[in-house]
Legacy VTK file of the C-alpha trace (Angstrom):
# vtk DataFile Version 3.0
C-alpha trace
ASCII
DATASET POLYDATA
POINTS 477 float
119.404 108.188 106.492
123.018 108.239 105.393
125.348 110.493 103.402
129.005 109.668 102.734
131.645 111.928 101.159
134.960 110.412 100.080
138.131 112.066 98.785
141.346 110.601 97.407
143.335 113.844 97.381
146.902 113.942 98.718
146.802 113.936 102.516
143.177 112.850 102.316
142.625 113.167 106.065
142.842 116.935 105.590
139.139 116.542 104.813
138.781 116.840 108.585
140.180 120.386 108.431
137.640 121.393 105.784
134.721 119.923 107.731
136.000 121.025 111.153
135.432 117.449 112.335
138.395 115.352 113.546
138.725 111.953 111.791
139.523 110.197 115.098
136.316 111.297 116.808
132.681 110.280 116.605
130.473 113.309 117.186
126.743 113.717 117.691
124.575 116.775 117.168
121.044 117.049 118.487
118.445 118.271 115.992
114.847 119.288 116.609
113.761 116.119 114.791
116.445 113.634 115.895
120.213 113.175 116.187
122.980 113.607 113.605
126.161 111.521 113.946
129.435 112.327 112.149
132.195 109.724 111.887
134.903 108.529 109.488
134.628 104.895 108.297
137.945 105.333 106.424
140.707 107.768 107.298
144.208 107.402 105.890
146.494 109.491 103.713
145.227 108.032 100.436
141.486 107.830 101.097
139.193 109.488 103.608
135.439 109.065 103.991
133.159 111.071 106.252
129.662 109.818 107.039
126.677 111.836 108.212
124.098 109.497 109.763
120.791 111.126 110.653
118.606 109.267 113.136
115.135 110.789 112.835
112.720 110.510 115.743
109.210 110.375 114.190
107.612 111.787 117.334
110.035 114.709 117.434
109.363 115.297 113.756
105.629 115.588 114.352
106.212 117.999 117.230
108.189 120.321 114.958
105.275 120.658 112.545
102.973 123.653 112.788
99.290 123.199 113.504
98.327 124.224 109.986
100.776 121.890 108.210
98.725 120.009 105.612
99.240 116.312 106.300
97.071 113.297 106.877
97.232 112.475 110.601
98.504 108.897 110.189
100.988 110.048 107.574
102.692 112.159 110.206
103.826 108.952 111.907
104.023 106.459 109.031
106.288 107.872 106.320
109.734 107.557 104.740
111.299 110.564 106.467
113.527 108.561 108.862
114.983 106.479 106.031
115.268 108.557 102.854
117.478 111.596 102.182
115.326 114.734 102.155
115.125 118.267 103.498
115.758 116.757 106.944
119.221 115.682 105.843
119.784 119.060 104.175
118.879 120.821 107.427
121.235 118.580 109.382
124.032 119.345 106.895
123.475 123.073 107.353
123.708 122.638 111.111
126.641 120.225 111.275
128.749 121.510 108.354
127.818 125.195 108.558
131.382 126.553 108.475
132.427 124.187 105.680
129.458 125.291 103.560
130.628 128.881 103.894
134.027 127.881 102.537
135.899 128.851 105.703
138.945 126.985 106.933
141.251 129.193 108.981
143.894 126.484 109.351
143.981 125.574 105.638
142.457 128.495 103.697
144.162 127.496 100.435
142.592 124.031 100.663
139.118 125.512 101.099
139.547 127.280 97.735
140.867 124.170 95.967
138.797 121.766 93.890
139.397 118.242 95.204
138.288 114.783 93.983
135.030 113.836 95.695
132.591 110.935 95.675
129.199 111.457 97.298
126.895 108.502 98.005
123.256 108.624 99.121
121.855 105.072 99.434
118.192 106.117 99.411
117.139 109.402 97.812
113.530 110.188 96.836
113.713 111.313 93.222
110.550 112.640 91.681
111.060 112.248 87.958
113.271 109.189 88.213
117.007 108.723 87.657
116.997 111.096 84.699
116.000 113.950 86.983
119.074 113.449 89.141
121.249 113.489 86.016
119.494 116.622 84.780
120.104 118.548 87.998
123.608 117.394 88.962
125.408 116.802 85.642
125.551 120.493 84.585
127.455 121.186 87.823
130.362 118.988 86.743
129.357 115.725 88.426
129.466 112.248 86.929
126.070 110.938 88.013
124.955 107.389 88.749
121.320 107.100 89.859
120.298 103.455 90.280
116.584 102.830 90.976
115.795 100.997 94.190
113.297 98.153 93.536
110.085 98.063 95.541
111.025 94.548 96.624
114.064 92.618 95.320
112.114 89.383 95.729
109.315 90.545 93.423
110.904 92.198 90.394
107.533 92.367 88.646
106.513 95.053 91.131
108.977 97.387 89.491
111.052 100.183 90.948
110.295 102.534 93.814
110.596 106.319 93.631
113.991 106.088 95.346
117.451 105.922 93.805
120.910 105.148 95.088
122.793 108.267 94.019
126.549 108.365 93.467
128.222 111.612 92.408
131.863 111.790 91.333
133.686 114.978 90.453
136.384 117.496 91.268
134.891 120.489 93.093
135.428 122.691 96.093
133.943 120.956 99.095
131.885 124.063 99.936
130.323 124.025 96.459
129.488 120.322 96.746
127.815 120.779 100.140
125.767 123.769 98.991
124.610 121.955 95.868
123.483 119.001 97.974
121.754 121.335 100.433
119.628 122.794 97.622
119.093 119.753 95.418
118.189 117.083 97.999
114.787 118.643 98.807
114.432 119.661 95.146
114.692 116.042 93.970
112.352 114.933 96.751
110.077 117.869 95.787
109.008 118.174 99.406
110.059 119.948 102.589
109.403 119.101 106.203
108.787 122.706 107.271
106.698 125.695 106.273
108.118 127.928 103.539
108.840 131.384 104.940
110.331 134.384 103.052
113.770 133.697 104.563
113.907 130.562 102.384
114.738 132.877 99.475
117.800 134.106 101.389
118.889 130.516 102.012
118.514 129.628 98.345
120.439 132.674 97.112
123.214 132.064 99.631
123.560 128.345 98.872
123.166 128.852 95.119
125.835 131.530 94.818
128.203 130.831 91.957
126.216 128.010 90.317
122.431 128.349 90.405
122.029 131.322 88.044
123.971 129.550 85.278
122.174 126.215 85.727
120.021 125.324 82.685
117.214 124.167 85.015
117.462 127.032 87.506
113.758 127.851 87.054
112.636 124.319 87.937
115.103 124.150 90.831
113.878 127.463 92.229
110.227 126.501 91.953
110.714 123.110 93.596
112.930 124.483 96.356
110.337 127.140 97.190
107.399 124.708 96.913
105.925 126.648 93.979
105.119 129.615 96.200
104.747 132.124 93.364
105.696 135.227 95.325
108.820 133.598 96.732
109.795 132.200 93.328
109.492 135.606 91.644
111.523 137.185 94.425
114.253 134.568 94.119
114.470 134.829 90.327
114.614 138.607 90.570
117.456 138.481 93.070
119.343 135.948 90.990
118.929 138.201 87.976
120.236 141.202 89.886
123.197 139.303 91.343
124.254 137.754 88.029
123.404 140.734 85.792
120.834 138.709 83.875
117.157 139.306 83.356
114.785 136.961 85.106
113.456 135.867 81.697
116.951 134.622 80.960
116.979 132.889 84.323
113.696 131.123 83.638
113.466 129.899 80.045
109.791 129.054 80.433
109.013 132.770 80.529
111.209 133.864 77.620
109.338 135.636 74.818
112.294 137.166 72.987
116.015 136.900 73.357
117.095 138.802 76.468
120.741 139.827 76.813
122.417 138.255 79.814
126.004 137.844 80.879
127.548 134.471 81.638
128.292 133.577 85.224
131.736 134.825 86.156
133.594 131.603 86.885
137.086 133.071 86.722
137.540 133.766 90.438
138.801 130.298 91.337
141.563 130.406 88.716
142.565 134.002 89.471
142.794 133.765 93.258
140.626 134.666 96.218
141.275 138.404 96.064
140.965 138.761 92.281
138.548 141.262 90.763
135.526 139.415 89.287
135.427 139.266 85.511
132.157 141.222 85.393
133.837 144.083 87.246
136.890 144.005 84.957
134.573 144.077 81.953
132.738 147.145 83.231
135.998 148.970 83.910
137.363 148.106 80.461
134.255 149.438 78.716
134.243 152.668 80.714
137.968 153.167 80.077
137.502 152.667 76.323
134.696 155.248 76.233
136.798 157.743 78.141
139.816 157.178 75.903
137.671 157.913 72.847
136.109 160.981 74.546
132.574 159.583 74.127
130.479 161.525 76.654
127.019 160.791 75.251
126.544 157.013 75.457
123.797 154.482 74.849
123.979 150.934 76.256
122.291 148.683 73.690
121.082 145.569 75.502
121.489 147.199 78.909
119.938 144.317 80.867
119.501 145.176 84.531
121.562 148.363 84.189
124.946 147.607 85.765
126.863 149.567 83.140
124.339 152.406 83.254
124.791 152.624 87.019
128.565 152.834 86.573
128.285 155.548 83.919
125.799 157.510 86.027
128.350 157.794 88.838
131.018 159.195 86.487
130.710 162.939 85.829
132.679 162.477 82.602
129.488 161.266 80.893
126.769 163.873 80.380
124.121 161.850 78.506
123.355 158.195 79.347
120.673 155.990 77.858
119.887 152.307 77.787
117.740 150.057 75.635
116.680 146.438 76.033
114.101 144.147 74.487
112.928 142.974 77.933
110.397 144.953 79.982
111.499 143.186 83.151
115.147 143.963 82.535
114.253 147.626 82.128
112.327 147.487 85.397
115.461 146.219 87.130
117.477 149.007 85.503
115.073 151.737 86.619
115.092 150.436 90.182
118.876 150.030 90.241
119.378 153.594 89.016
116.465 154.996 91.044
115.503 156.962 87.934
111.882 156.078 88.685
112.262 158.181 91.854
113.943 161.151 90.136
113.108 161.465 86.411
115.680 164.193 85.768
118.831 164.648 87.866
119.547 168.003 89.477
122.875 168.434 87.661
121.140 168.648 84.287
122.546 165.390 82.882
120.188 163.668 80.484
119.288 160.022 80.737
116.650 157.613 79.468
115.818 153.907 79.396
113.474 152.464 76.811
112.432 149.227 75.165
113.806 148.418 71.742
115.041 145.511 69.624
118.481 145.674 68.032
117.280 143.919 64.896
115.093 146.881 63.869
116.195 150.413 63.006
115.139 152.856 65.725
115.712 156.590 65.565
116.152 156.617 69.359
119.434 154.700 68.912
120.957 157.621 67.000
122.583 160.853 68.117
125.092 159.380 70.566
128.862 159.607 70.472
129.286 156.091 71.833
127.311 152.850 71.862
128.016 149.711 73.894
127.033 146.112 73.205
128.365 144.385 76.319
127.844 140.600 76.222
124.974 141.012 73.760
125.867 139.710 70.305
126.268 136.099 71.469
122.572 136.130 72.432
121.529 136.901 68.843
120.709 134.095 66.422
123.437 134.097 63.737
120.974 134.718 60.848
119.830 137.917 62.621
123.315 139.199 63.366
123.477 141.007 60.021
120.400 143.029 60.995
122.097 144.067 64.265
125.181 145.163 62.313
123.067 147.337 59.980
121.084 148.871 62.847
124.081 149.712 65.048
126.880 150.483 62.580
124.748 151.608 59.629
121.652 153.419 60.924
122.672 154.571 64.423
126.334 154.986 63.354
127.846 156.458 66.543
131.443 157.646 66.421
132.484 154.860 68.836
131.088 151.347 69.313
132.376 149.063 72.087
131.567 145.344 71.763
132.450 142.627 74.289
131.821 138.889 73.937
133.139 135.656 75.504
136.311 134.056 74.174
135.280 130.464 73.441
138.876 129.247 73.619
139.013 130.191 77.304
136.091 127.909 78.213
138.442 124.986 78.844
139.680 126.848 81.938
136.236 126.777 83.597
135.871 123.822 85.932
132.539 122.073 85.588
131.880 123.352 82.047
131.451 120.348 79.771
133.645 120.179 76.631
131.982 122.120 73.836
129.413 123.682 76.174
128.799 127.419 76.253
128.971 129.617 79.335
125.272 130.449 79.371
122.302 128.429 78.065
120.948 131.503 76.228
124.117 131.961 74.148
123.500 131.253 70.452
127.221 131.049 69.743
130.607 131.834 71.265
133.537 132.900 69.096
137.217 132.135 69.210
139.597 135.072 69.044
140.151 134.517 65.324
136.403 134.356 64.642
135.695 137.545 66.557
138.586 139.338 64.863
137.354 138.280 61.430
133.814 139.461 62.191
134.978 142.764 63.684
137.368 143.497 60.793
134.632 142.842 58.232
132.048 144.982 60.033
134.553 147.825 60.416
135.448 147.713 56.721
131.795 147.561 55.619
130.723 150.584 57.672
133.723 152.907 57.662
135.228 152.103 61.066
138.592 150.920 62.268
138.758 148.491 65.184
141.271 147.693 67.892
141.093 144.500 69.942
141.476 144.531 73.737
141.657 141.439 75.989
139.608 141.636 79.198
140.532 139.577 82.258
143.655 137.599 83.064
145.278 136.576 79.778
146.137 132.891 79.531
149.230 132.248 77.366
147.489 129.376 75.574
143.816 130.317 75.313
143.801 134.077 75.820
141.653 136.251 78.063
138.126 135.147 79.072
136.489 138.168 77.393
137.395 139.854 74.108
136.553 143.476 73.359
136.494 145.368 70.094
136.612 149.186 70.097
135.287 150.514 66.784
135.982 154.152 65.860
134.927 156.167 62.796
LINES 1 478
477 0 1 2 3 4 5 6 7 8 9 10 11 12 13 14 15 16 17 18 19 20 21 22 23 24 25 26 27 28 29 30 31 32 33 34 35 36 37 38 39 40 41 42 43 44 45 46 47 48 49 50 51 52 53 54 55 56 57 58 59 60 61 62 63 64 65 66 67 68 69 70 71 72 73 74 75 76 77 78 79 80 81 82 83 84 85 86 87 88 89 90 91 92 93 94 95 96 97 98 99 100 101 102 103 104 105 106 107 108 109 110 111 112 113 114 115 116 117 118 119 120 121 122 123 124 125 126 127 128 129 130 131 132 133 134 135 136 137 138 139 140 141 142 143 144 145 146 147 148 149 150 151 152 153 154 155 156 157 158 159 160 161 162 163 164 165 166 167 168 169 170 171 172 173 174 175 176 177 178 179 180 181 182 183 184 185 186 187 188 189 190 191 192 193 194 195 196 197 198 199 200 201 202 203 204 205 206 207 208 209 210 211 212 213 214 215 216 217 218 219 220 221 222 223 224 225 226 227 228 229 230 231 232 233 234 235 236 237 238 239 240 241 242 243 244 245 246 247 248 249 250 251 252 253 254 255 256 257 258 259 260 261 262 263 264 265 266 267 268 269 270 271 272 273 274 275 276 277 278 279 280 281 282 283 284 285 286 287 288 289 290 291 292 293 294 295 296 297 298 299 300 301 302 303 304 305 306 307 308 309 310 311 312 313 314 315 316 317 318 319 320 321 322 323 324 325 326 327 328 329 330 331 332 333 334 335 336 337 338 339 340 341 342 343 344 345 346 347 348 349 350 351 352 353 354 355 356 357 358 359 360 361 362 363 364 365 366 367 368 369 370 371 372 373 374 375 376 377 378 379 380 381 382 383 384 385 386 387 388 389 390 391 392 393 394 395 396 397 398 399 400 401 402 403 404 405 406 407 408 409 410 411 412 413 414 415 416 417 418 419 420 421 422 423 424 425 426 427 428 429 430 431 432 433 434 435 436 437 438 439 440 441 442 443 444 445 446 447 448 449 450 451 452 453 454 455 456 457 458 459 460 461 462 463 464 465 466 467 468 469 470 471 472 473 474 475 476
């Protein structure tokens, strides 16, 4: 089986630095199931292609299988594994390009963090679901996808197409991101793995999916296929993705959504702000806490608290003496309780009061009242526009805290996110995303209707053309 990766960047042979494989050498790497060969069919300053050729030994492959592996005995020897891209190729990639997949390049660190033009070709890829499935999984990651069905026999067109496609991906990405996406999605498209699924497969998925899987619109299907529908492993993976991305696992798996569940968009700003920049999620938390402190709001409720990241930050700050959180999702609240360890210690020794409870922002709830400050952090964009008026009445009319802090994405800034299609939103659960003018108009109207004044604060690095990635309104009575 064959994989080629081509770049046309300036000094294209620098691809060898990223892969830690010299363009003038042919290298071989023994695998438990065969031999992997790495070589460069083309290597000049304008175009460089690396090829990974995996020569699978069917006998070795059988010997690597456990005794309890379910497989028909003849099928162990007569199959497509030596010829079609699958989990075998993904395993070889992880072995041969391990350092590149981690994004490390000591000689050219700036290049490792740079998105470069890439073309990936897989001549024979098993694709359960047909060419459309390849488009569905790769296109949201910023790839231009060509998946051409391979006929069963070119001489007999009436036989139709096989389950294989010739896949060509073109895009501008970091090489590490491209390799990790291939590592996950090759066995996902094949919907099969050559080895037994152990719990450490969840670690591999989380590691390889960092920065892209949680925001993928088909993350649930990808997770299930990658983990061979092992329910316990799938639930564990979705839970860890939710915790890492500050989203509930309902939001990460649309098939399980019953009501809208607040979730933050994936923080994609790190590439544009530099390797050592503070992630946008962290800047957002700090901005909210600073606003509450500036307004001397010590008793605070987080409305739409999700998995409890803000609550955890407030709980560590002795400035705040009463902290509560509410969310519509039971699972999100479970994450919050575990994060805060409030299930282990119902009342803290220092006498500070806290609580977490289920509630919907579209219905008046007396438990929302009595606080000096309320926070809606990355929440309103998850509300259907016709129901936004109900949220306004509940928060600013019925609960009516002295201070309300609202954050939401700045839609104008979306053009700065590589891989985000024009007009697309940052998260599939967002019902809308506002420009700065739209948010200002909404905030000014709400403030006037309910007796507040509002100041607007940019959050994150401010772009001179499109503004900061997050916009924040601080409403005060």
